[in-house]
Backbone as CSV, one residue per row, in Angstrom:
resi,resn,N_x,N_y,N_z,CA_x,CA_y,CA_z,C_x,C_y,C_z
1,UNK,-5.812,-73.483,-29.703,-4.292,-73.150,-31.152,-3.218,-74.011,-30.531
2,UNK,-3.518,-75.044,-32.143,-2.226,-75.327,-32.064,-0.726,-75.009,-32.365
3,UNK,0.472,-75.757,-32.062,1.849,-75.008,-31.900,1.790,-74.764,-33.319
4,UNK,2.304,-73.756,-33.544,2.919,-73.635,-35.377,3.918,-74.432,-35.647
5,UNK,3.337,-74.230,-36.808,3.580,-76.117,-37.533,5.747,-75.054,-37.748
6,UNK,6.774,-75.692,-38.158,7.373,-75.243,-38.622,7.593,-75.507,-40.467
7,UNK,8.185,-74.773,-40.835,7.554,-74.721,-42.776,9.111,-76.364,-43.447
8,UNK,7.672,-76.276,-43.622,8.447,-78.066,-44.312,9.971,-77.749,-45.957
9,UNK,10.147,-78.577,-45.177,10.656,-79.056,-46.335,10.516,-78.322,-48.142
10,UNK,9.455,-78.571,-48.120,9.478,-78.192,-49.818,9.197,-76.499,-49.472
11,UNK,8.673,-75.985,-48.580,8.869,-74.746,-48.248,9.422,-74.412,-48.046
12,UNK,11.079,-74.084,-47.444,11.799,-73.701,-46.642,13.437,-73.697,-48.596
13,UNK,13.319,-75.019,-49.119,13.350,-75.283,-50.794,12.794,-74.237,-51.478
14,UNK,11.849,-73.596,-51.532,10.930,-73.098,-52.477,11.754,-71.424,-52.298
15,UNK,11.871,-71.206,-50.906,12.620,-69.602,-50.856,13.412,-69.532,-50.477
16,UNK,13.914,-71.204,-50.535,15.858,-70.322,-50.470,16.638,-70.273,-52.500
17,UNK,15.114,-70.740,-53.010,14.726,-70.504,-54.715,15.225,-69.358,-55.450
18,UNK,13.420,-68.905,-54.991,13.195,-66.974,-54.260,14.291,-66.818,-54.036
19,UNK,14.430,-66.979,-53.206,16.343,-65.824,-52.472,16.911,-65.661,-53.865
20,UNK,18.063,-66.997,-53.633,18.241,-66.422,-55.198,18.337,-66.810,-56.577
21,UNK,17.047,-67.071,-56.635,16.467,-66.400,-58.442,16.488,-64.409,-58.419
22,UNK,16.150,-64.073,-56.967,15.493,-62.917,-56.504,13.960,-62.797,-57.690
23,UNK,13.106,-63.855,-57.511,12.315,-63.823,-58.094,10.888,-64.260,-57.520
24,UNK,10.003,-63.740,-57.640,8.575,-64.007,-56.207,8.422,-64.987,-57.129
25,UNK,7.587,-64.996,-57.745,6.943,-66.697,-58.075,7.686,-68.054,-57.590
26,UNK,7.206,-68.868,-57.157,7.107,-69.970,-57.109,6.826,-70.739,-58.117
27,UNK,8.233,-71.939,-58.478,8.383,-72.810,-59.975,7.970,-73.786,-59.280
28,UNK,6.816,-74.845,-59.740,6.322,-75.820,-59.838,7.012,-77.018,-58.849
29,UNK,6.756,-78.075,-58.223,8.018,-78.900,-57.961,8.585,-79.958,-58.699
30,UNK,8.251,-79.912,-60.455,9.051,-80.900,-60.344,8.995,-79.843,-61.533
31,UNK,9.345,-78.413,-61.809,9.917,-77.679,-63.199,11.449,-77.324,-63.358
32,UNK,11.290,-77.974,-64.316,13.119,-77.850,-64.252,13.383,-76.325,-64.703
33,UNK,14.269,-76.530,-63.393,15.010,-74.467,-62.719,16.004,-74.371,-63.247
34,UNK,16.912,-75.210,-64.019,17.225,-75.258,-64.913,16.341,-74.327,-65.909
35,UNK,15.968,-74.974,-67.196,15.530,-75.083,-68.142,14.216,-73.617,-68.335
36,UNK,13.946,-73.376,-67.114,12.876,-72.276,-66.647,13.790,-71.137,-66.670
37,UNK,14.918,-71.483,-66.101,15.956,-70.530,-66.087,15.478,-69.455,-64.805
38,UNK,14.639,-70.321,-63.644,15.664,-69.882,-62.503,17.008,-69.564,-62.296
39,UNK,17.219,-71.353,-62.060,18.703,-70.744,-61.607,19.785,-70.994,-62.942
40,UNK,21.044,-70.818,-63.180,22.105,-71.323,-63.934,23.132,-71.252,-62.723
41,UNK,24.185,-72.086,-63.935,25.201,-73.093,-63.411,25.913,-71.965,-62.303
42,UNK,25.784,-69.977,-62.103,26.594,-69.303,-62.112,26.081,-69.639,-60.067
43,UNK,24.488,-69.972,-60.311,24.122,-69.823,-59.329,23.705,-71.373,-58.111
44,UNK,23.843,-72.762,-59.126,24.172,-73.290,-58.692,24.552,-73.395,-56.874
45,UNK,26.739,-72.869,-57.444,26.638,-73.330,-55.778,26.592,-72.193,-54.766
46,UNK,25.902,-71.577,-55.617,24.926,-70.729,-53.647,23.524,-70.735,-53.561
47,UNK,22.833,-71.932,-54.279,21.468,-73.129,-53.748,22.508,-73.800,-52.842
48,UNK,23.681,-74.344,-53.244,24.128,-75.522,-52.534,24.425,-75.545,-51.520
49,UNK,25.546,-74.132,-51.001,25.583,-73.352,-49.589,24.462,-73.071,-48.714
50,UNK,23.429,-72.714,-49.398,22.029,-72.577,-49.128,21.793,-73.515,-48.329
51,UNK,21.327,-74.477,-48.837,20.891,-75.520,-48.503,22.068,-75.941,-46.882
52,UNK,22.840,-76.457,-47.604,24.052,-76.457,-45.961,23.494,-76.110,-45.266
53,UNK,23.533,-75.035,-44.960,22.738,-73.889,-43.302,21.641,-74.460,-44.144
54,UNK,20.972,-74.427,-43.870,19.263,-75.050,-43.983,19.046,-75.923,-42.854
55,UNK,19.368,-76.789,-43.915,19.147,-78.395,-43.561,20.602,-79.195,-42.922
56,UNK,21.542,-78.652,-42.254,22.932,-78.482,-42.068,23.080,-80.108,-42.277
57,UNK,23.305,-79.834,-43.350,23.420,-81.476,-44.337,25.013,-80.820,-44.957
58,UNK,26.577,-82.242,-45.446,27.550,-81.365,-46.380,26.834,-81.750,-48.311
59,UNK,27.165,-80.711,-48.302,27.637,-81.667,-50.177,28.384,-81.211,-50.807
60,UNK,29.214,-83.142,-50.494,30.457,-83.518,-51.460,30.321,-83.084,-52.565
61,UNK,31.689,-82.819,-53.187,31.720,-81.381,-54.823,31.448,-83.397,-55.854
62,UNK,31.941,-84.678,-55.290,31.395,-85.176,-55.989,30.222,-84.481,-56.478
63,UNK,29.073,-84.527,-56.006,27.481,-84.454,-56.065,26.967,-83.217,-56.389
64,UNK,27.896,-82.021,-57.270,27.801,-80.568,-57.922,27.432,-81.706,-59.287
65,UNK,26.271,-81.847,-59.460,25.839,-82.243,-60.970,24.506,-80.814,-60.958
66,UNK,23.920,-80.366,-61.641,22.918,-79.576,-61.509,21.811,-80.811,-61.872
67,UNK,21.817,-81.512,-62.876,20.654,-83.076,-62.623,20.475,-82.852,-60.986
68,UNK,20.752,-82.719,-60.291,20.741,-83.777,-58.975,20.147,-82.669,-58.312
69,UNK,19.823,-81.693,-59.253,19.482,-80.073,-58.417,18.612,-79.397,-59.398
70,UNK,17.912,-80.275,-59.798,17.168,-79.808,-61.283,15.585,-78.834,-61.485
71,UNK,15.478,-79.411,-59.824,13.786,-79.794,-59.004,13.937,-79.439,-57.717
72,UNK,12.463,-78.151,-57.439,12.130,-78.592,-55.916,12.313,-80.108,-55.580
73,UNK,11.404,-81.357,-56.171,11.249,-82.151,-56.382,12.546,-83.179,-55.716
74,UNK,13.578,-83.227,-56.409,14.251,-83.685,-56.791,15.874,-83.040,-54.937
75,UNK,15.549,-82.209,-54.914,16.202,-80.990,-54.562,15.993,-81.264,-52.883
76,UNK,14.724,-81.840,-52.585,13.763,-82.294,-51.927,14.107,-83.888,-50.832
77,UNK,14.545,-85.235,-52.515,14.903,-86.043,-52.062,16.189,-86.453,-51.598
78,UNK,16.935,-85.356,-53.055,18.608,-85.717,-52.192,18.258,-85.113,-50.683
79,UNK,17.598,-83.991,-49.838,17.864,-83.167,-49.088,17.988,-84.475,-47.913
80,UNK,16.564,-85.517,-47.872,15.918,-86.555,-48.157,16.857,-87.515,-47.597
81,UNK,17.837,-87.772,-48.122,18.148,-89.290,-48.622,20.663,-88.417,-47.728
82,UNK,20.546,-87.789,-47.081,21.759,-87.106,-47.111,21.298,-86.702,-45.273
83,UNK,20.641,-87.003,-45.185,20.039,-86.530,-43.909,19.883,-88.021,-42.809
């Protein structure tokens, strides 16, 4: 039996979004998290804090632009660029 594979990056991001938005549904990877109402500007700091903790990265204040974190795909690309 193969070893258990850790949760992939996209699944981790999705779980963070679901936890913070308090919604059970998972958005499509390219769906706008803000336009869909899953997140708003008040939730963004909580998302970024959770991402920093989950992926052991530091997100500088200069990157606090909602468009950089508008979808799971964009978040995943951003995280890859910080690792």
